[in-house]
C-alpha positions, 0 to 999 in steps of 0.5 A: 683299069689293066686286065689281070689276067689274059684267060679268055675263059675267065669272067669279064668284070668292068666297073664305070661310072654311068655316063662313061656308059652312055658314051660308049658308041655301042650303047643307047636305050635300043640296046633294051627290053620293053620290059627295061624301058618301063622300068627306067620310066617308074624311075623319079629321079634323072639320076635313078634312070640313067644308073638304071639305063647305065647298069643294063648296057654295060652288062651287055658290053661284057656279055658281048666282049665275052662271046665275041659279037655286038652288043646289039645281039646281046638279050638280057632277062631276069626273073624273080623266083618267089614271084616268076615276073619278068621286070625283076629278079637274077638276071640271064641270057635266054639265048645263049644259056650257059652264059652267066651274068651280074649287074650292080649300081650305086649312085652315078656308078655301075659294075657288070659281069660276065662268064662261062661260069656263075659270077657275081659283082657288087658296087658301093659307093665309100662314102655313104650317110648314117651308118652301114654297121646298123644291119651288121650283127646280121649279116656278119660272123662273129667272128667279121663282127669282132674284125669290123669293129676294132679295124681303124674305119669300121664303118669302111671294114663293114663296107668290103665285106658288105659287098662280098656277100653280095656278090656270093648272093648273086651267084647263089652262095648266100640270101640275106637271111643266110649272110650272118652264117657265111665267114670271111674274117679270113680275107684282109679287109683294108683293100687299099687303092689299087690293084686288086685283092685276089684272095681265095673262100672254098672254091670260089675265086674273089676279086677285090679293089677300091677305085679311088676315080669313083670312090666305089668297092668293089667285089667280083666272085667266081668260081674262076678268077674274075679279069677286069677290062675297059668297057666304058668310053674315055673321057 
């Protein structure tokens, strides 16, 4: 992927296969905390463990690039606002409270972001089993639902709105219960492979793209224009 902007204060966003992330010269389970290692061990399948580990490594790589430090110096923590437990919930950097981070993973592909403004990132496989539209009426505003149902590929159109809304949840602009009140119908649904689509929603900058190499739909959102960077090992 190519850099989309030169503003060094912009949030950094990266997407890569889980395997490529774990081939990065700075990658390794040594970066994880004891809590993260314990969580990784709880996955029943190796693929889930790999995706989890890669996502937690990639977010460190993003933060390290932003801060100009080695990834090993980036400590990642999580805290659930509902139960207070530290083994899930919103990720943050306890040593860098001014830096915001976000991560997401789907089968074999991970995404992450880091910035001096809140940043939300979501990635989902473009080809999903079952109908994604089963939850459309719960999470789409009426105008969005009409556009999705009229689209040539309704499932793909819904997926585009879904990754956008998930990214909004991650910056605290929505919750699962309020997604239907967030109307993104003014944004285009067709995001063909190639250059990312830049758009605005209220005071937020959205970056959407379809990654044909990994077969995923991606969305990133922040109050500053996100910047795509390549952080995973080649190949």
